[in-house]
C-alpha positions in Angstrom: 26.3 28.9 -20.6 26.5 25.4 -22.3 28.4 24.0 -19.3 25.5 25.2 -17.0 22.9 23.6 -19.2 24.8 20.4 -19.2 25.1 20.4 -15.5 21.4 21.1 -15.1 20.6 18.2 -17.5 22.8 15.8 -15.6 21.2 16.8 -12.3 17.7 16.4 -13.7 18.6 13.0 -15.1 20.1 11.9 -11.9 17.1 13.0 -10.0 14.7 11.5 -12.5 16.3 8.0 -12.4 17.1 8.0 -8.6 15.7 5.2 -6.5 13.7 7.7 -4.5 11.8 8.8 -7.5 10.9 5.3 -8.8 7.4 4.2 -8.1 7.0 1.5 -5.4 5.6 -1.8 -6.5 1.8 -2.2 -6.1 0.7 -4.0 -3.0 -1.9 -6.7 -2.7 -4.0 -5.6 0.3 -5.3 -9.1 0.8 -1.9 -10.6 1.4 0.2 -7.7 2.7 1.2 -7.3 6.4 0.3 -4.1 8.3 3.9 -3.0 8.1 4.0 -3.5 4.2 0.8 -1.6 3.9 2.0 1.3 6.1 5.2 1.8 4.2 3.6 1.4 0.7 0.6 3.6 0.8 0.5 7.4 1.2 -1.5 8.6 4.1 -1.7 5.1 5.7 0.3 4.8 8.9 0.6 1.9 11.3 -2.8 2.4 12.9 -4.8 2.5 9.6 -2.7 -0.4 8.2 -3.6 -2.4 11.2 -7.3 -1.6 10.8 -7.1 -2.8 7.1 -5.6 -6.1 8.2 -8.1 -6.5 11.1 -11.0 -5.8 8.8 -9.7 -8.3 6.3 -9.2 -10.9 9.0 -12.8 -10.3 10.3 -14.6 -10.1 6.9 -12.5 -12.1 4.4 -10.5 -10.8 1.6 -11.3 -7.4 -0.1 -13.1 -7.9 -3.5 -12.5 -4.3 -4.7 -10.2 -1.5 -3.9 -13.3 0.6 -3.2 -14.2 -1.7 -0.4 -11.4 -0.2 1.6 -13.9 2.7 2.5 -15.6 0.1 4.9 -12.3 0.3 7.0 -12.7 3.0 9.7 -10.2 5.9 8.9 -9.9 5.0 5.2 -11.8 7.4 3.0 -12.3 8.0 -0.8 -9.4 10.5 -0.9 -7.0 8.0 0.6 -8.0 5.4 -1.9 -7.8 7.8 -4.9 -4.2 8.9 -4.1 -3.2 5.2 -3.7 -5.4 3.5 -6.3 -2.4 2.7 -8.7 -0.5 1.2 -5.7 -3.3 -1.0 -4.6 -4.0 -4.5 -6.3 -6.2 -7.4 -5.5 -4.9 -10.6 -6.9 -7.5 -13.1 -8.0 -7.9 -16.1 -5.6 
């Protein structure tokens, strides 16, 4: 019984501290490439990431995370599930 509990605790610790469970670094949407955006944000694939970069190039840097809703294909739900991963560095 104790051996089983120790094994379970060791497995839980290994999963908790594995690289796959570590949160990714936040990404600055004003400087990131489309590839970086696509790999960093949930629900944002290559096409949406390209749209974010195209919008940024056409309209200038984003001033708020919520401004991403101006990009076709990016809605409030996508922003909310990624809010902690998106940053806008001051210029």
